[in-house]
C-alpha positions as CSV (number, residue, x, y, z in Angstrom):
1,M,5.8,43.9,-45.3
2,M,8.7,41.5,-45.9
3,R,10.8,43.2,-43.2
4,K,7.8,43.1,-40.9
5,I,7.5,39.4,-41.2
6,I,11.1,38.5,-41.2
7,Q,12.2,40.5,-38.1
8,F,10.0,38.4,-35.7
9,L,10.5,34.9,-37.2
10,P,13.0,33.7,-34.6
11,L,10.8,35.1,-31.9
12,L,7.6,33.2,-32.8
13,L,5.7,36.4,-33.5
14,L,4.2,35.0,-36.6
15,P,0.8,36.4,-35.7
16,G,2.4,39.8,-36.5
17,V,2.4,39.0,-40.2
18,N,-0.7,41.0,-40.8
19,A,-0.2,43.5,-38.0
20,A,1.4,46.2,-40.1
21,N,-1.9,48.0,-40.6
22,S,-3.5,47.3,-37.2
23,A,-2.8,47.8,-33.5
24,D,0.3,46.2,-32.1
25,F,-1.1,44.4,-29.0
26,S,-2.1,40.7,-29.2
27,L,-3.5,38.1,-26.9
28,G,-3.8,34.4,-27.5
29,V,-2.7,30.9,-26.5
30,Q,0.1,28.7,-27.6
31,G,1.3,25.2,-26.9
32,G,3.3,22.3,-28.2
33,S,5.8,19.6,-27.5
34,Y,9.5,19.4,-27.2
35,G,11.1,16.1,-28.1
36,M,13.5,15.1,-25.3
37,A,17.0,14.0,-26.1
38,Y,17.2,12.5,-22.6
39,N,16.3,8.9,-21.9
40,T,12.8,9.8,-20.5
41,H,9.3,8.4,-20.6
42,H,7.7,11.1,-22.7
43,A,8.1,14.3,-24.6
44,D,7.7,17.6,-22.8
45,Y,4.3,19.1,-23.5
46,W,3.4,22.7,-22.6
47,A,0.7,25.3,-23.0
48,L,1.0,29.0,-22.2
49,P,-1.0,32.2,-22.7
50,Y,0.4,34.4,-25.5
51,I,1.1,38.2,-25.0
52,G,2.5,40.1,-27.9
53,Y,3.4,43.8,-28.2
54,N,5.1,45.0,-31.4
55,G,6.4,48.5,-30.9
56,K,9.0,50.4,-32.8
57,E,11.3,50.1,-29.8
58,W,9.9,47.9,-27.1
59,Y,8.4,44.5,-27.8
60,I,7.0,41.4,-26.0
61,D,6.6,38.1,-27.7
62,G,5.3,35.4,-25.3
63,T,8.3,34.3,-23.3
64,E,10.6,36.9,-24.8
65,A,10.9,40.7,-24.4
66,G,13.3,43.3,-25.4
67,Y,14.3,46.7,-26.8
68,N,15.2,47.6,-30.4
69,F,18.2,49.8,-30.8
70,I,18.0,49.6,-34.6
71,N,14.7,48.7,-36.4
72,T,14.8,49.6,-40.2
73,D,13.7,47.9,-43.4
74,T,17.0,46.0,-43.7
75,Q,18.5,45.8,-40.2
76,L,17.4,44.9,-36.7
77,F,19.5,45.1,-33.5
78,R,17.9,44.4,-30.2
79,A,18.7,43.5,-26.6
80,K,16.4,40.9,-25.1
81,V,15.7,38.4,-22.3
82,Y,14.1,35.1,-23.2
83,Y,13.2,31.7,-21.7
84,Y,15.7,28.9,-22.4
85,T,13.6,25.7,-22.7
86,N,16.1,23.0,-22.2
87,Q,15.6,21.0,-19.0
88,Y,15.6,17.6,-17.4
89,S,13.4,16.4,-14.5
90,S,14.9,13.4,-12.8
91,S,11.5,12.0,-11.9
92,D,10.9,11.6,-15.7
93,G,13.9,9.3,-16.1
94,R,13.1,6.0,-17.8
95,T,15.5,4.0,-15.7
96,S,16.4,4.0,-12.0
97,A,19.9,5.2,-13.0
98,M,18.4,8.2,-14.8
99,R,16.1,9.0,-11.9
100,S,19.3,9.1,-9.7
101,L,20.7,12.0,-11.6
102,N,20.3,15.7,-10.6
103,S,17.6,17.6,-12.5
104,R,18.7,20.2,-15.0
105,N,16.7,23.4,-14.8
106,S,15.6,25.7,-17.6
107,T,16.8,29.3,-17.2
108,M,16.3,32.9,-18.4
109,M,18.8,34.1,-21.0
110,A,19.8,37.7,-21.8
111,G,21.6,38.8,-24.9
112,F,21.4,40.5,-28.3
113,T,20.1,39.7,-31.8
114,Y,21.3,41.2,-35.0
115,Q,19.4,40.5,-38.2
116,Y,20.1,41.6,-41.8
117,I,17.3,41.4,-44.3
118,S,18.3,41.1,-47.9
119,P,16.4,40.4,-51.1
120,I,17.4,36.7,-50.9
121,G,16.4,36.3,-47.2
122,A,17.3,37.2,-43.7
123,F,20.6,36.4,-41.9
124,S,20.3,36.4,-38.1
125,T,22.7,36.0,-35.1
126,T,21.7,35.8,-31.5
127,V,24.1,35.7,-28.5
128,G,22.7,34.8,-25.0
129,A,24.0,34.1,-21.5
130,D,22.4,32.4,-18.5
131,T,21.2,35.1,-16.1
132,L,20.2,32.7,-13.3
133,D,23.6,31.1,-13.0
134,N,22.2,27.6,-13.5
135,S,24.7,26.6,-16.1
136,K,26.9,29.6,-16.5
137,G,26.2,29.0,-20.1
138,V,26.7,31.0,-23.3
139,V,24.8,30.2,-26.5
140,V,25.0,31.5,-30.0
141,N,22.5,31.0,-32.8
142,A,23.2,31.7,-36.5
143,A,20.3,31.3,-39.0
144,Y,19.3,31.8,-42.6
145,I,15.5,32.5,-43.1
146,L,13.4,32.5,-46.3
147,L,9.8,33.5,-46.9
148,K,7.0,32.5,-49.2
149,Q,3.6,34.1,-49.1
150,W,0.4,33.2,-50.9
151,G,-2.4,35.6,-49.9
152,D,-3.1,35.1,-46.2
153,L,-0.8,32.1,-45.9
154,T,2.9,32.6,-45.1
155,L,5.5,29.8,-45.0
156,V,8.9,30.4,-43.6
157,P,11.7,27.8,-43.9
158,E,14.8,28.3,-41.8
159,M,18.1,26.6,-41.3
160,G,20.7,27.3,-38.7
161,V,23.0,26.1,-36.0
162,D,23.0,26.5,-32.2
163,W,26.4,26.7,-30.4
164,S,26.7,26.1,-26.6
165,N,29.8,26.6,-24.6
166,A,31.3,23.8,-22.6
167,Q,29.6,25.0,-19.4
168,N,26.2,24.9,-20.9
169,T,26.7,21.5,-22.6
170,R,28.1,20.0,-19.5
171,Y,25.3,21.2,-17.3
172,Y,22.6,19.8,-19.5
173,Y,24.3,16.6,-20.8
174,G,27.3,15.9,-18.6
175,I,27.5,13.5,-15.7
176,S,29.7,14.3,-12.8
177,Q,31.7,11.8,-10.7
178,E,29.2,12.2,-7.9
179,E,26.3,11.4,-10.1
180,S,28.2,8.5,-11.7
181,D,28.9,7.0,-8.2
182,R,25.2,7.4,-7.3
183,S,23.6,6.2,-10.6
184,G,26.1,3.7,-12.0
185,L,26.2,5.7,-15.3
186,S,29.6,6.6,-16.7
187,T,31.0,10.1,-16.2
188,W,30.6,12.4,-19.1
189,R,32.4,15.8,-19.5
190,P,31.7,17.2,-22.9
191,H,33.2,20.2,-24.6
192,D,31.2,22.8,-26.5
193,S,28.6,21.6,-29.0
194,F,27.1,22.6,-32.3
195,V,23.5,21.6,-33.0
196,P,22.2,22.1,-36.5
197,Y,18.5,22.4,-37.2
198,I,15.9,22.9,-39.9
199,Q,12.6,24.6,-39.3
200,L,9.3,25.4,-41.1
201,A,7.0,28.0,-39.7
202,M,3.6,29.1,-41.0
203,N,1.0,31.7,-40.3
204,Y,-2.5,32.0,-41.6
205,A,-4.4,35.3,-41.2
206,W,-8.1,34.5,-41.0
207,S,-8.8,38.2,-40.7
208,K,-7.1,41.4,-39.7
209,Q,-7.4,40.4,-36.1
210,W,-7.3,36.6,-36.0
211,N,-4.1,34.6,-36.7
212,T,-3.1,31.0,-36.3
213,W,0.5,29.8,-36.5
214,G,2.6,26.8,-36.3
215,E,6.2,25.8,-36.3
216,I,8.0,22.4,-36.6
217,T,11.7,22.1,-35.9
218,G,14.1,19.2,-36.3
219,R,17.4,19.2,-34.3
220,Y,20.3,16.9,-34.9
221,Y,22.7,16.2,-32.1
222,P,26.5,15.7,-32.5
223,S,28.3,13.0,-30.6
224,T,29.2,15.5,-27.9
225,I,25.6,15.3,-26.9
226,S,24.3,12.0,-28.3
227,D,27.1,9.9,-26.7
228,S,26.1,11.1,-23.2
229,P,24.8,8.3,-21.0
230,M,21.8,10.6,-20.3
231,V,20.8,10.7,-24.0
232,N,19.2,8.0,-26.2
233,K,18.5,10.0,-29.4
234,H,20.5,11.6,-32.2
235,G,17.8,14.1,-33.0
236,V,14.4,15.5,-31.8
237,T,11.4,17.2,-33.2
238,E,9.7,20.2,-31.7
239,L,6.2,21.4,-32.5
240,T,4.4,24.7,-31.6
241,L,0.9,25.8,-32.4
242,G,-0.9,29.0,-31.5
243,V,-3.8,31.4,-32.1
244,S,-4.0,35.1,-31.3
245,Y,-6.2,38.1,-31.6
246,T,-4.7,41.5,-32.4
247,F,-6.4,44.6,-31.0
């Protein structure tokens, strides 16, 4: 059961906590808010239907899908595609200068995840690359995941770091000379960036079919990002809530 829970934690498939003895297809809804590092009027709120399929080889988890090459009690290695949520809409800029900048689009990443599950927790690494050529970005995540379970309630603390190459960091937080001339903001050409984060996820199984889950994440930006003229925060908070029914 511990392997079952741990292997999907980075994928938000917490409704799969009690799925070991039931069918592996789930439907539900999920939503939340992303704190915006950009100097904008508001956070980014979202809501989406949830589709989950938890097979031995193929899986779907909301905005992510992939194939498991290795799926054992202690190791998981998979190829996957997933939605990269970072984005900036110029119409949301708080100032006229911010509204003069180009929008930064979210994208679809493709890559691999390797996870080792030990008696003291799980160690996970994900490498992804931009498939839509928006940023030409490459991102790497490294995380350490723990698990505490009390009956039908599961709590999962996680700590980790996200690395973005220079192309990805510049696309989302840099300001070109052309944008600077148009907006009056200073140019900004950052190098690669490391963003540490802490996260607490939970799942409550009301029955063998119904699950609710939530996740709160705090991200802390280095000067590579926070010193950008586009940015007015040193950290953000993200919240996700969801409910699903497993068939």
